[in-house]
N, C-alpha and C positions, 0 to 999 in steps of 0.2 A: 152092291146095294147097301151093305152094312157100312162101308166106307163113306158113302154119300150121306147116310143118316148121321154118322158120327161127325162128319164135317159140318153138317147143318146145325146139329146141337152145339157144337163148339162155337160156331159163329153166333148163334142166338145167345148163348151164355156170356160170351165176350161182350156183345152189344148191350145186354142187360146190365152187366157189371159196370160198363162205361157210363150208363145213364144214372147210376146210383150217386147220390150226393154224399159228401163226406159228413162226418159228425160235426165238424167245424161249420160247414155250409148250412147244415140243417139248423144248428143253433143260432147262427148269424141271422138266418131268415126268421126264426122264431122271435129273436130280439127285434128285428126291423119291423115285423108284423105287429108287434105289441105297440109300436108307435108311442113310446113313453117320452114325453117332452120335459118333465120335471121330476127329478129323483135325487136321492141321497144314498150313499153307501159308505161303509168303512172299508179301507184298503190297508192290508198289511203287506209290506214289501219286505221280503226276506232275502238278504244277500250279504256278502262280505263288504258292508257299507258302514259309514260312520254315523248313520242317522237312526239307529235302532230305537233310541229313546223317543223318537217322534211317532212311532207306530202305535196303534193304527192311525192312519189319516182319515178324517171324515171329509168326504168330497160331496159337494152339492153341484148338480148340473141342471141348467135350465136352457131349453131350446138348443141342445147340443153344445153349449158353451159352459166352461167351468165358471160357476158362480162363486164358489169358495173352496178353499182347502184349509183344513184346520189340523193341527198336530193333536196328539193324544192329550196333551195338557190344556187344549182348548185355544191356544194361540193360533192366529191365522198365518198362513204362509203366503207371501207375496213374491213378486218377480225379483226382489232384491235378495231373497234367500238363496244361499249357495246351492241348495238341493232342488230348487224350484224346477229347473229344466228336466231333471230326472223324474220328479213327482208328476209333472204335467203330462208326461208320456202315457201315464196310466189313469189320467184324471177324468175320463169319461168311459162309458162302456164301449162306445164306438172305438175309442183309442185302444182300449184293452184288446178288442178284436184285431185291430190293425197291427199292434205290437205282437200279438200271438201269431198272426199269420206270418209276419216278418221273421220272428224267432223260429217258427216251425221250419222255415226254409233253410235256416242256418244251423240249427242245433242238432246234435246227435240224438238227444232224447227230449221229448216233450210229453208230459202227462197232464191231461186236463179233465176236470169234471165240470159239468154245466148245470145251471139252475134248471130244474124240470119245468117250471112255469114260464119263465121269460127267456131262457136260453143263454144268458150271459155266463162267462167263465166264473166259476166259484173258487176253484182251486187250480192253480197252474204251477207246474214244476218244470223248469227248463234247465237242461244241462248241455251247454254248448259243446264241450269236449269231455266225453266220459272219463278219460284218464287224467284230466287236468283238475287241479284243486282251485278253489276260490272263483269259479266261473258260474256257479249255480245261481239261479234266481227262482224265488217262489213268490206267488201272489195269492192272497186270499181275500175274497170279497165277502163281507158279512153285513148284516143289518140293512140289506137293501130295502128301500122304502120309496114307493111312488108318492110324490107330493102333489098337492092340488094348487 
């Protein structure tokens, strides 16, 4: 009888844990449920990259599309900029989530904190290979603002 009870409890606990959603999924849902169409935020990208002086970028998004990207000095970034393709990977909150999901699958260590109200990633630290140098990436989202 005790073995049957133990087996039943084990199955129930396993089933319950399988139904739990990850912190990533919970925050993605929170972001999607907020249904924010027009917003702006500052993004600091930290890596061993040559564009440190451009940070933070100010990114404006309207209806899921990048409306503008501006460097710290206020000049706008366009498709002719050599760093444009790198910047645009993180240029919407939806893209941040997509990149985070992709990096989580590949990296040895990913540490993320999320905005308590809207669920978007606020601080991200990605280390693809723990014992390698120069492969770390950090992202910080600040000054998030819903626009009308």
